[in-house]
C-alpha positions as CSV (number, residue, x, y, z in Angstrom):
1,M,98.4,100.3,80.5
2,D,94.9,101.0,79.2
3,I,94.6,104.8,79.2
4,L,90.8,105.1,79.4
5,A,90.6,102.7,82.3
6,T,93.4,104.4,84.0
7,L,91.8,107.8,83.6
8,V,88.5,106.4,85.1
9,C,90.5,105.1,88.1
10,V,92.3,108.5,88.5
11,L,89.0,110.4,88.4
12,C,87.5,108.1,91.0
13,G,90.7,108.5,93.1
14,Y,90.4,112.2,93.0
15,L,86.7,112.1,94.0
16,I,87.4,109.8,96.9
17,G,90.4,112.0,98.0
18,S,88.2,115.1,97.9
19,I,86.3,114.0,101.0
20,S,87.8,116.2,103.7
21,F,87.3,114.1,106.8
22,A,88.7,116.8,109.1
23,V,85.7,119.0,108.2
24,V,83.2,116.1,108.3
25,V,84.4,114.7,111.6
26,S,84.6,118.1,113.2
27,R,80.9,118.7,112.3
28,L,79.9,115.3,113.7
29,F,81.8,115.9,116.9
30,G,80.4,119.5,117.2
31,L,83.8,121.1,116.9
32,A,84.8,124.3,115.1
33,D,85.6,124.1,111.4
34,P,89.4,123.3,111.3
35,R,89.8,125.8,108.5
36,T,89.0,128.6,110.9
37,F,91.6,128.2,113.7
38,G,95.2,127.2,114.3
39,S,97.0,126.5,111.1
40,K,93.6,126.6,109.3
41,N,94.6,123.2,107.9
42,P,91.8,120.6,107.6
43,G,93.8,117.8,109.0
44,A,94.2,115.6,112.0
45,T,96.9,117.7,113.7
46,N,94.7,120.8,113.6
47,V,91.7,118.9,114.8
48,L,93.9,117.7,117.8
49,R,94.3,121.3,118.8
50,T,90.6,121.3,119.9
51,G,91.7,118.9,122.6
52,N,89.4,116.1,121.2
53,K,91.8,113.2,120.7
54,G,89.0,110.9,119.5
55,A,88.1,113.3,116.7
56,A,91.7,113.7,115.7
57,L,92.2,109.9,115.6
58,V,89.1,109.3,113.5
59,T,90.3,112.1,111.1
60,L,93.8,110.6,110.8
61,I,92.5,107.1,110.1
62,A,89.9,108.2,107.6
63,D,92.2,110.4,105.7
64,A,94.8,107.6,105.4
65,L,92.2,105.0,104.5
66,K,90.7,107.0,101.7
67,G,94.1,107.0,99.9
68,T,94.4,103.2,100.5
69,L,90.8,102.6,99.4
70,A,91.3,104.6,96.1
71,V,94.3,102.4,95.1
72,W,92.7,99.2,96.3
73,L,89.6,99.8,94.2
74,A,91.8,100.4,91.2
75,Q,93.6,97.2,91.9
76,V,90.5,95.2,92.3
77,F,88.4,96.6,89.5
78,G,90.9,98.3,87.2
79,A,93.4,95.5,86.7
80,A,90.9,93.5,84.6
81,Y,90.7,96.4,82.2
82,G,94.5,96.9,81.8
83,V,95.3,99.2,84.7
84,D,98.9,98.4,85.8
85,E,101.1,99.3,88.8
86,V,101.8,102.8,87.4
87,G,98.1,103.3,87.0
88,F,97.5,102.3,90.6
89,A,100.2,104.8,91.7
90,L,98.5,107.5,89.6
91,T,95.2,106.7,91.3
92,G,96.9,107.2,94.6
93,L,98.4,110.5,93.4
94,A,94.9,111.6,92.3
95,A,93.5,110.8,95.8
96,F,96.3,112.8,97.3
97,V,95.6,115.8,95.1
98,G,92.0,115.5,95.9
99,H,92.8,115.9,99.6
100,L,94.9,118.9,98.9
101,Y,92.4,120.5,96.5
102,P,89.0,118.9,97.3
103,L,86.1,119.4,94.9
104,Y,83.5,119.3,97.6
105,F,85.1,121.9,99.8
106,H,85.9,124.8,97.4
107,F,89.4,123.3,96.8
108,R,90.5,124.2,100.3
109,G,92.1,121.0,101.5
110,G,94.8,119.8,103.9
111,K,98.5,119.1,103.6
112,G,98.0,115.5,102.7
113,V,100.2,113.7,105.2
114,A,97.8,111.0,106.3
115,T,96.6,110.4,102.7
116,F,100.2,110.3,101.6
117,F,100.9,107.5,104.1
118,G,97.7,105.7,103.1
119,V,98.6,105.7,99.5
120,L,102.2,104.6,100.3
121,A,101.0,101.8,102.5
122,I,99.3,100.0,99.6
123,I,101.8,100.8,96.7
124,N,104.9,100.1,98.8
125,F,104.2,98.7,102.3
126,W,107.8,98.4,103.4
127,L,108.6,101.9,102.4
128,A,105.5,103.1,104.2
129,L,106.8,101.4,107.4
130,I,110.2,103.1,107.1
131,C,108.6,106.5,106.5
132,G,106.1,105.9,109.3
133,A,108.9,105.0,111.7
134,T,110.7,108.2,110.7
135,W,107.6,110.3,111.4
136,L,107.0,108.7,114.8
137,V,110.6,109.2,115.9
138,V,110.8,112.9,114.8
139,A,107.4,113.7,116.2
140,Y,108.0,112.0,119.5
141,F,111.3,113.7,120.2
142,L,110.8,117.1,118.6
143,R,107.0,117.4,118.7
144,Y,106.7,119.0,115.3
145,S,104.3,117.3,113.0
146,S,105.4,119.4,110.0
147,L,109.0,118.5,110.4
148,A,108.2,114.9,110.8
149,S,106.1,115.0,107.7
150,I,108.6,116.8,105.5
151,L,111.4,114.4,106.5
152,S,109.2,111.4,105.9
153,A,108.4,112.6,102.4
154,V,112.0,113.1,101.5
155,I,112.9,109.6,102.8
156,A,110.0,108.2,100.7
157,V,111.6,109.6,97.5
158,F,115.1,108.4,98.3
159,G,113.9,105.1,99.7
160,Q,111.9,104.3,96.6
161,A,114.7,105.3,94.3
162,V,117.4,103.3,96.1
163,G,115.3,100.2,96.9
164,W,113.1,99.9,93.9
165,G,114.7,102.0,91.2
166,F,113.4,104.7,88.8
167,D,110.0,104.0,87.4
168,G,106.5,105.5,87.1
169,V,105.8,104.7,90.7
170,L,108.8,106.7,91.8
171,I,107.6,109.7,89.7
172,C,104.2,109.6,91.5
173,I,105.9,109.5,94.9
174,I,108.2,112.4,93.9
175,V,105.1,114.5,92.9
176,M,103.3,113.7,96.1
177,A,106.4,114.5,98.2
178,A,107.0,117.7,96.4
179,L,103.4,118.8,96.9
180,L,103.5,117.8,100.5
181,V,106.6,119.9,101.1
182,Y,105.1,122.8,99.1
183,R,102.0,122.7,101.3
184,H,104.2,123.0,104.4
185,R,106.0,126.1,103.1
186,Q,104.6,128.3,105.9
187,N,105.5,125.7,108.4
188,I,109.1,125.7,107.2
189,V,109.2,129.5,107.7
190,N,107.7,129.1,111.2
191,L,110.3,126.4,112.0
192,R,113.1,128.7,111.0
193,M,111.6,131.5,113.1
194,G,110.8,129.3,116.1
195,K,107.1,130.0,115.8
196,E,105.9,126.5,114.8
197,R,103.2,125.0,117.0
198,R,104.0,121.7,118.6
199,I,101.8,118.6,118.4
200,G,98.9,118.8,120.8
201,E,99.2,122.5,121.4
202,R,95.8,124.0,121.8
203,T,94.8,127.2,120.2
204,S,92.0,129.8,120.8
205,G,88.9,129.4,118.7
206,A,89.3,125.7,118.3
207,V,86.1,124.7,120.2
208,K,82.6,125.9,119.6
209,H,81.0,127.7,122.5
């Protein structure tokens, strides 16, 4: 693995990940800043609380694709300069960190669920399918996005370890999963207290007047 080329890919991954589409899309749709209402999390679930499903869907897809794009660019342009599979995973991790702590938005980012899946989809497609199915089942039956996300992150770690062994890619997935769970720490408290908001639940202040 070429260290310099890998560092360039990692930096580009972070810059791509720093684009907070929840904020950008909300502005384009004339919605309130998602950092000012509900969970105050700039992510698709909070955008959905405005009642605008289209804006939430665009946010979800864009946040996922930026993770995929960052890794894909590293694969296409970095491989020729010695960037290997671990370097690709590090680039995905950087994009994920960029979403959590975006350079362009005063380091106030989201919880990284969509970007996590976007990265996972390109570094381990089959594992992404398993985790995606887990998210859908939990979200459908229990209506808690946070719980679905946490369980999916845990399964990603164990699935990668059991199915593909211990390597640099697994370490990147562990770090992403740990950060994802950490960013959901308040949600975990809310779940234990029965105060967690369900998917689609609208909240005051979510729409501009």
